[in-house]
N, C-alpha and C positions, 0 to 999 in steps of 0.2 A: 675406485672403479665402481663400487656398489652405489655410491652417492651419485655418480655421473649417470648411471643407468636409471636411478630413481628420478633424477631431474629430467631426463629424456622422456620417461613415461608421464611425468607430470605435465610437461609441455605438450605432449601429444593429447592428453586428456583435456587440457585447457582449450585447445583448438577445437576439439570435438564438442565439449560441453559448453555450448553457447548458442545464441540466436544464429540461425543459418543464413539470415539475410545480410546484405551489406547496408547498414543503416547510416544515413547522412542527416545533417541538420535539416529539419523541416522548413518549408516556406509557407507563409500565410497566403492563401489564395486571394484572387481579386474578389471584390464585393459584388454580389448580386443586388443587395439592398443594404443601406445604412440607416439604422434607426437612431434618432437623437433622443436623449433622455428627456422625459417630461418631469422628472423628480430630481431633487437636489442630491448631491453626493452623500449627505447625511440625512436620513429619513426622519421626519417628525411623526408623531402619533397619528396625525391627520392623513399622512401619506399611506398608512397601512391599508386604507380602503381604496387605493388607486393602483390596482395590479396592472402590469404590462403583459400578462400571460398570453392573452389572445393576440395581441399585436406581434409578439415575438413568434408565437406558433404559426401564425399566418405567413410570416416572412420565411420561416423554415420550410413550410409546406410548399411554397411557390418558388423557391430558389432552384435554379438549374444546377445539375451535378457539376462538381469541380469548382464551385464558387462558395462564397461565404456570406452569411448574415452578420453584419457588424453592429455592435452596440457601442455607442460613444456619447460622451459629453455629460456624465453625471450618474445618477442613480436609477436603477430599474428594479422593480419588484415583481417576482414571479412565483406562481405555483408550479405544478409539474409540467415539464416540457418533453415532447417526444422528438428526438433527433431523427434526421432523415438521411438516407443513403446518399453519399457523395457530397454532402453539404457540411460545411464547417461553421460552427458558431464562434465568433470572435468577440471577446470583451476587450475593448480598447483601453489604452492607458488612461488613467484618471477617471475610470469608470468602474462602478461596482454593481454587480448583479446580486441583489438580495433575495434570499428565500423567504417566502411568506411565513408568517408566524401563526397562520390559521390552520389548525390541524384538520379541519373539515376539507380543506383544499386537497389533502393527500389521501383521503379515505379510500381504501379498497372496497369496503362496504360501509354502510352508514355507521358512524361512530367508532370505527376500528382504529384510527390513527390517534396517536397521543395517549395511548393507554398502556397499562401494565397487566399482562395476562400470561397464562401458561403457553399459549400458542405464539404470540408476537406476530411479526410480519404482517401488520395491518395497514401499511402505508405504501402509497406510490412514492417514487423518488423524485428528486428535483429535476434531474436530467436523466432520461432513460433512452437507451438504444437497444433494439432487438432486431437482429438480422440486418443491421445497418452497416454496410461496407463502405470503405473509403471515405469516412467522415472524420470529424475531429472537433476539439474545443481548444481554442488558441487565444493568444493576445497577452498584452502587458497589464491587463486589468485584473479584477478580483471577483471571485464568486464566493459570497459569504453565506454559509448555511445558518448562521445565527443560533447555534445550539445553546448558547448561553442565555438567550432572551426568553422571557416569559411567553408561553403559548397563549394566543388569544382565547379567552374563556377559562381554561384550567389555570390554576395558580402556579404550576410547575413549568420550568424550562424543559427542553428536550433532554439536557444532561441530568436534570433532577430526576426525570423518569428513569434514565439508565441506572442511576444510583439506587432508586427505589427498587428496581427490578433485581439488582444485586442483593439487596438486603432481604428481599422476599423470596429469592431463588426463583424468580419468574423471568419473563422476557418483555422488554420494552418495544413498543411499536413507534419507531422514529424513521424519518426518511434518510436516505443516503444522498450525497451530492450527485454522484455519477454511477449509474448501474448499467453495465454493458454486457449483453449476451449475444454470442455468435456474430460479433462485429469484426469482420476481417479488415485488416489494414486500417486500424483506428489510431489517431494521433492526438496526443496532448502536447501542447507546445507553449512554453513560457507562462502559462496561466498560473495565478496564485489562488489556491483553495484554502478557505479558512472556516473554522468553527462548524464543521459538519455535525448535524444532529447524531449521525452514526458514521459508518465508513465514509471516507472521502471518495475513493475510486474502487469499484469492484469490476473485474473483467473476467469473463468466463466463456469457454467454448469457442474461442476464435483462433485464427491463424494470422498473426501480424498485429502487434500492439506496440506503439512507441510512446513513451513519456520522456520528453526532452526539455530540460530547463524548467521543470515544474517546481513551484514552492508550495509546501503545505505547512501551515502555521496554526496550530491549535494547542491549547493548554494541556499539560500532562495529566491534569485532573479530569479531563473529559473522557469518560469511559466509553469503550467500544468505538473509538474514532480512528480505526486503522487508516494508514496513509494510502498505499496502493496495494491491492490484493489481486494478483493475476492467478487464475486457476483453470485446470482442465483445458489448457491452451498450449499452442506452440508458437515459436518465433516471437518472443517478447523481449523488448529492450527498455530498461529504465535507466536513464543516463543524465548526468549533469543536474541532478535534482537536489533540493534542500528540504528535508522532511523532519518536522518536529510535531509530535502529536501525543495523544493519550493512550495509544495502544500500539500494535505492531507498526513500525515505520514502513516496512514491506513484509507482507505475509504471502508466500507462494502456496496456494491451496492445491490439493491433489486428492479430492474426494472421488468417489466412484463416477466414472464417465470417461470423457475424452482424455488422452494422455496429457500429462503435465511435463513438458520437455522443451529443450532448446531455448533457454532464457539467459540473457545477459543483464547483470546489474552492475553498472560501471560508472566511475567518476562521480560518486554521490557523497553527500554529507548528511548524516543522521544526528539528531539531537535527542530531546526527550522522547520517550516511547518505549516500546518493548523489543526493539531491535530488528535485525535482519533475520526473518523467520521463514522456515518451511513447515507447513502444518497449520493446525493440528490434524486436519484430514489428510491422510496419506494412503488410504485404502485403494485409490486408483493408481498409485505409483507416481513418483517424481524422479526425473533423471536429466542428465546433461544440462546442468545449470552452472554458470560461471558468475562469481561475484568478484569484482576486481576494482582496485583503487577506491576504497571506501574508508571514510572516517566515521566513527561512532563516538559521540561525546555526550555523556550525561544520560544515556538510556538506562533502563532497568536491566536489559539483556543486550548482548552483543551479537555474536554468531549463534543462532539457535535453530535446532530442528526439534520439533515437538510432536508427539503422537501418543496413542495409548491403545489398549486392547479392544476398544469399541470401534475404532476407525483407523487402525494402523495398516501399513502396507510397506512396499519396498521403496526405499529412497536410496539412490545410488548415483555414482559418477557426478559428484558435486565438488566444485573447486572454488576455494576462497583464496585470493592472492592479493598481496599489497593492501592489507587492512590494518588500520591504526585505531586502537580502542583506549579510551580513558574515562575515568569517573563512571564506571559501569559495574553494577553489583555482581552480575553473572556474565563475564566477558565471553565465555565459551560454554554453551549449554546444550548438550545432547540429552534430551529428555524423552525417555520411552514410557514414562508413566505420568504424562501430562493430565491435568484435571479430568476426571472420568465423567463421561456423559453417555447415556444410553444403556440399553439392556444387554447388548452383545458383548462378549468377551473373547471372541474367536478371530478377530481381525488384528493380528499381531504385527507390531512395527519391526522393521528391519532396516537399519541404516548401515550402508557399506560403501567402501571406496569414497569416503569423505576426506578430501585433501585440503589441508591448510598449509600455505607457504607464504613466507615473508609476512607473518602476522605478528604485530607488536602490541602487547598490552602494557601500558605504562603505569597503571595504578592497580593495587591488589584488589582481588575479588575472589569469587568462588568459581572454579572450573568443574563442571559436571560432565562426565563421559560415561553414559549409562546405556548399555544395551538392555534388551527386554529380558532375556534369559540366555542360557548357554547354547540354545539352538538358534537364537536370534541375536547374535553378538554384534556389537558396534565395531565397525572396521574403519580405522582412521589412519592417516599419515600426517605427521607434523614435520614439515620441512622448514626450518628456520622460524620456529614459533617461540617468541620471547614472552615469558611470564615473570613479573617482578617478585621480589622478596615479599613474603606475606600472603602470597596466593595460596588458597586452600584448594586442593585437587581431590575429587572423589571419582574413582573408577570402579565400575561394576559391569561384568559381562562385556568387557571391552578388549579389543586387540588394537593397540596404538603403537605405531612405529614412529620413533623420534629421530630426527637427523638435524643436528646443528641448532644454534640459537644465538643470532647476532642481531641486536636492535636495528631497526630501520631508521637511518638518520633523517629521512624525509618526513617522518611523522609530524614534527612540530609545524611544518608548513601546511599540513593537511587540516589541522584544527582551526578552521576559519569561522568567524561569526556567522550566524544565520542570515543569509541573504533573503530579505523579505520586502516585497513591494506592497506593504500593507498599510501605509500611512493613510489616514482618513477612515479607517475601519477598526473596530475593537480588536 
């Protein structure tokens, strides 16, 4: 009887804890303009001086709302581009949009990009949208940030700068592929994103974001290359995606600002990276999030909520269901003392009503269930959570209710190879 009541409560929470929209597979809009590549699919050194930035930006600026600028037929080279309201950028099959390797193209002020400093944040991004509603980036092609490549002028690549910043305890100034702020009803569809110099996708302050069928394929050694980071937003769906990267596969941010709520992460496959994360900023609060039908294979972390006393807050009503995890060092990681940043120590994290059901971990690792203190205890429910022999579990300031443990027979089918449309690019 008790188990039946718990299951009913879990089902009710799962319905509530999700994107409130009805999300269906996107459709690529009709073209307002089609641009044919002037460069080959593989760029030569001579091609580095032949940017397409102005041509692409002009097409975006003059496209009517509801239609798309289509790139097709080879290679394109671009510096920073500004997305426009109601306009979709389409990168066609067998087409690659390459990011410029010239740090000066991205300078926010002279000489600020491609540096390692205390401040960081010295770069424009490759694609930027600000207050851009009903827009998108779509297509069967590739956007390659070329984080691995040497920056023109300095001897280092973007990823070398990130590593230097880590060693020196400073911040690198590197562009992101896609930075979106206050962009309601924005859609990513089918596109492959590779080798971002920093984050691949950051979305904040919006209502309505869909990433459907997106592939992110970047080496695990590429520092600070988060896959998709939605934050301070509502009605977000990330679905049918394949994400392999050097940092968080998905990181839901909840810093001070608009609520972070009503998100659905469904039918995805994660590979190398730092897992399915919430945080580390949680001082704005995060709630009503559903993670369902997820495989995590080879990441450093699996299901993770992270924060600390400099940027902590309330994280509640989070549901993880039908999750399969293997070859992961930390398959379940509730971390209230994540790496400390800042001078404040009064923003205390509180994780409560965190529900895991039908979660199967098939290889041993470390499970950390850590509340901050006795006044800010971790509250979790494990319903049919399977941990293999050899798993080390650490609990501190935690109230964990456990009910049943039967392995999910469907996990073997969930662990599929990375689906990547990245032939022809590093």
